[in-house]
N, C-alpha and C positions, 0 to 999 in steps of 0.2 A: 328498895324505891327512893329513899332520902339520898344514899348514897349517888344514885343518876340524876337528882335532880341538880345535886350541888355538882356535878360535872357541867353538867348544861348550864348552870348558871358562870360555871368560870370560865369556860372556853364564849359565852356570849358577851362574856368583858373583855374578853381579853379581845374579839372579833371589835365590839364598841372601839378601844382603846387605838388598835391601830389602825383603824378606821381616820379617829381625828386625827391621829401624827403623819399619816399619809396624805390628809388634804391638807395640814398647816394649820387646825383651825386653834386656838386662843396661842396662837406662836408656837405651839408644842411642833416638833419634827424632827426629825432623826440626829439632826446634828445637835439638837439639846443633849439627847441623851449621853452621845459620846465622849460632853464635858465631863462625864459623871461617873459611863460605864465606861470600863478597855475593853471593846471586843479583838478576839484574835486576829492578830494577823497573818493568811495568809495570802504564801506569793503565787502570782499567775505564773502558769505553766503552760511552755507549746510546745507540741511533737511535731517533728520536722520528718519525713522520710531522707536516706543519706541518697545523696544527689539530686535531691528536687529541685535543687537552685537551677537545673542543667536541663530541667525536664519541660517538655512543649507541646500542648495539645492539641495535633492536628486534623482535623477532621477531611473525610477525603474529599465534600466538598472545595474545599481551601485549596486542597492540593489538585484541584484541577483546572481553577480557578486562574490561579497563579500560572498553570502550566501553558494554559490558551492567552492567556497578554501574553506571555513571554515571546510563546512561541507565532500567536497568529502571524506578527506581521512577515515573517520568512516562509507563509504559504501562498500561494498563486493559485491563479482562472488559467487555464488555456482553452483558447478559444479558437475556431477557424473558419475560414472564409474562402469558398470556393464559389464554382460555377454549375449547377446541376442542370442537367441536359432533360428539360420537357421536355414529354414522349417515351421515353426510355422505357422498352418493354422485353420480357423475358422471352424466349422460343427455346425448345426443342430442340437439340441437335442430335439424330437420331444412330449418327454414324462413328458417335465417340459417346462409349460406353462411362469413359472416367470422368468425363465432363459434358454428361447430359444436358446442360444446362448453357445457354449464350443470352447476353445480351446486346438488343437491336437496338442503338442509338436513335434518340428522334430528328427530328429536322435540325439544324444548325442555328436559327436563329430562332429556339426555343429556349437558351438560355436563361438560369432565374440563379440571382447571386443570391447563396444561402450564406450568415452568420449568425454561430453557434459557438455558444459556453460547452464545451464537450469535455472539459477531464482539468486536473488538477495536477497542481507540482510545487516542488517547495524549492528555498533558493540554497545552494550549495558555495556559490562565490558572489563577493560582492559587488566582482566587474560585471555581473548580470549571467551564471551559469545555474541553470535550472534542469531539476531532473524530473520526469517525468515517465509514463508507460510508451514504450516505441508504438506501440498499438494505439497510444493516443492519437499518434501522430505518421498512421503510417500511410493516408496518402499524401506521394510524394506532387502530384501535380495541384497538391491544395496550398495557399499561404494560411501562418500560424501568428498568432498573437497570443501574448503574457499581460496578466489585469494584476497587478497589485492591491496590499492590502485598502490603499487609499485613494484605489479606483484609477489606479495611470495605466494607461495601455502602450506597450513597447511591440514593436510589429519583431518577428522571430527573424533575424539573420543568417541563423545559423544551424541545423540539425546533424549530431549524430546518434546512430542508430545502434542500437546493440540487440539484434534480432535473439541472440542463443539466450539471452540473463531479461528479455521483454524488457528493455530501457533504453531511455533517449535523455540525452542529454540536450539543452537548449541554450542558445545563446542571443543575450538580449542586449542593445547598447544603451548601458546607465552604469553608473558606479555607486557607491554608498550604499549598497542592498547589506541587509540582515540575515547572515548564513544560518542554519540551522546546528548544531550539537550532533553527531552521528554516537549512537548507544553502540554496544554487545550482543547480537541477534544470539549469541550464542549460550549466552548469558541468562536468557529470558526462561521464567519455568512458568508453567498450563496456571489458573486461577490467577495472576495478576496482573494489576490496572492495565487497561488497553484503552487511548484517546485517539480518534479519529478526527482529522480536520478538512475539509474536502468541498468541493461547489455539486451540491445531492443534486441529479437529477438532471445533469447541466440547466441548474435554474437560481438553484441558493447557494450565491458564494458563502464562504469562512461557515457552513456549518459544523458544530460541537457534534460529536455522541461521543458514546462513552460503554467500559464494558471492559471484561476479564479474554487471556489468552485463552484461546475454546480448545487447542490443540498444533501441533507441529510437527512439521516433516509431511504436508499432506501434497496431494498429486491433488489438480484441477485443471481443466481446459480455461482458458481465459479470451477475455476479447471487447471488446467493445459495441453495443448496440448501435454508435452513432455511425463509426464506420464500419459496421461488419464483418468485423476480423476476428478469428479466437488463431489462438495455439494452446498446448500442452506445456506446462509451468510443473514442477517435481517440487518436494524439499520448500513448501509455502507454509506462511503462518496462518493459524486460526481462528477467528475473533468473532464474538456475538458483538461488538459495537456493530452499528448497523454503516452498512459501505453500499452504498447504492449509485446506479450509473450516474457517471461524473466524478467519483470520488477516485477513481481512476488517474494515480499519481501524484497522490496527497500521501502525507506519513499517519506512521500509524506510530503515539507515540509513549513511551512508558512517563509513570509515575515524576521523575525526575528532569520532560522535558525533552529526553533524548530520542530521536528517530532511531527507532529499532524495526523498521518494516517500512515497507511503500504499498499502498493501498493498492491493490489490482484487480479483483472480482467479487460479486457476490452470487450467492445459489442461487438460480432459479425455483427450484424445489423446496427449499426449508424458510425458514424464517429468526432471520439472526444469523442469517452463517455467511462472515465475510472471511475474504482471503489477503493476505501482502506476502509482496516476497520481503524474506529477510535482508536485512539492512547488511549483515556482511557480504552479500553474494555481490549488491552493489558498489562495496566498498574494493571488494576486488577490480573488477568492473572498474571504478575511479582510480584506482592504481594504475591500470593501464593505460586510461585516456590522460592521467595528468604526464606520462612518462614519453608519450608518444602523441598528443595530441588528438589521438583517434581510437578507434575500437579495433584493435586487432583480433580477427578473427578468420578461422582457418576458412577459404571458398572458393567453392566450386566452379557454382556459375551454373545450376540448373532450379526448374521449377518440375514441380513433381509431384503424382498422384503415387500414393499406398494401394500396392496390390495385393489385399489380403488373400486369407487360406480359402477363402469361400469365392471372389469374385477370380482366383485364377482359375481353381476346376474349372465356374461354370463359363471363363472365356480361355480354356487350354493353354492358360500361359503360366509361365512360372512365377512365385511369390515374387515382392521385387519395390522398387523405385519407379513407376511409369514417366519418363521423359515427356512434361507439356512443352515447354521449350527451353533454348539454350541459351544466355546471357550474350549479349556481341562482346568479343574481349576477354570473355572468359577463360579460365583454365579449361571447361567443360568443351566451350569448343575450340581452342590449339589443338583440345587431344581427340577430335572430331566424332565428340557425343554430337547424337542427332535426336530430334523427337520424333518418337514414337521407338523408342532404346529400353528397354528395362536394367535400372541396377541392379543384380542380383545377389552381387558378393563384393563387399570393401577392403580387398586384403583378404584374412583367413576368415573375417567376418558375415555372416550371410543375414539378408535384410528380414528378420524374421522374426516373429517371438518379440521378446523383449526391444532385442535390435531391428524393428521393420522401418523407420523410421531414419531415412537419409541424413536428415538433419542432425539428430542426436549421436547417430555415428563419427558425423565428418565435426561435429564440435569438440570430439575428446580427442579431432589431431591435432598436430602446431602447421603454422604457416610455414610453407617448402618443405611440407613432406611429399616424399614421391608413393602411390599409391598405383597396384592392379585394381582395376576396375573388373568385372565380370559383367558382363554384358548381354544380354539377348534379344537376338536383330537375324530377322530373315529364317528363325524357326531356327537358329543354334545359336549357341554360348562362344565368345567370342571374350579376350583377354585384351583393356584397352588402360597402358600408363598412365597418370594424371600426378602432372606437380599441384599440390592446393595454392593457391594465391592467398591476401590478405584482401577481404571482405572492407577494412575500414581505408582503401585505397578508392 
């Protein structure tokens, strides 16, 4: 008991002395004692990791901000100006089972001028070359304009369309633009960061959305709600970065700010499912364009409807491509193809199954190829020889 009291007294003494010294009362402090007591000198040490002088912590947020700051000036909005006919109506055409609906125009005096932002694009040439989707500028009777990040508007003076890849190059009269940097879509990985920039809903310019690469090698049907146009695309990139109508033609970027795809469509059946054409597909078309000043694509020159097996059985006709229209001056017209013909074979390839689409089979040929078409006409099949032209001409 006595020992415990002694310990408590000693502890109380040191606490009182420590408080007096720390407060500096009576002129006492720790420096006063250093004159009479030598404390051991313990050197300070620091620990550094190997190579830490080159280590920089970068957050995802800073990466996205950096990419957007650098790339936004290279992203543009595509607008359309056209005259919409008032009073147009759809009516049933009972005599054409392959095109049961036709449009009946309204009165000539009922036109209304329509101006609308309908898509996006990005700059590939400082002298005014813009990449977008072909379906964004599909209306050959309309006029188009390009609006840059600084809200300057330029009329499109020339459009080069590549229907095989849903690609178009627009030409505007301007210099000093900032082109994008093209990446390598063969190196993208599922799960990597994806950034999309475009005019969402044809209203909100330079909208930025982010996500990841969700899948590659997808097949989709793409189009524009503003143009009422759809087509089949294969081997596209899937992303969960929000891509809305109006984003079509805008860039899909990686974390380095390189374009790895061209935004093309959004799934209407799901949420956060968007698609982009791989940039390497675009590179091939651009190389073709840079070498010739146009897109060289094999060209037959017909508008057609695909006759499926079920439709063929129902109408007692063969599967194939039912010719709706023959383009004037085209290889098809020169070969004397006619409306109502059904192309059933191209060479040894029958238009059925995976090869049911005439355009897909023709796209695998070359300009100048001579082909033998099997054509169903007057309830019998006959052979017609044709030489493919150049769609760019």
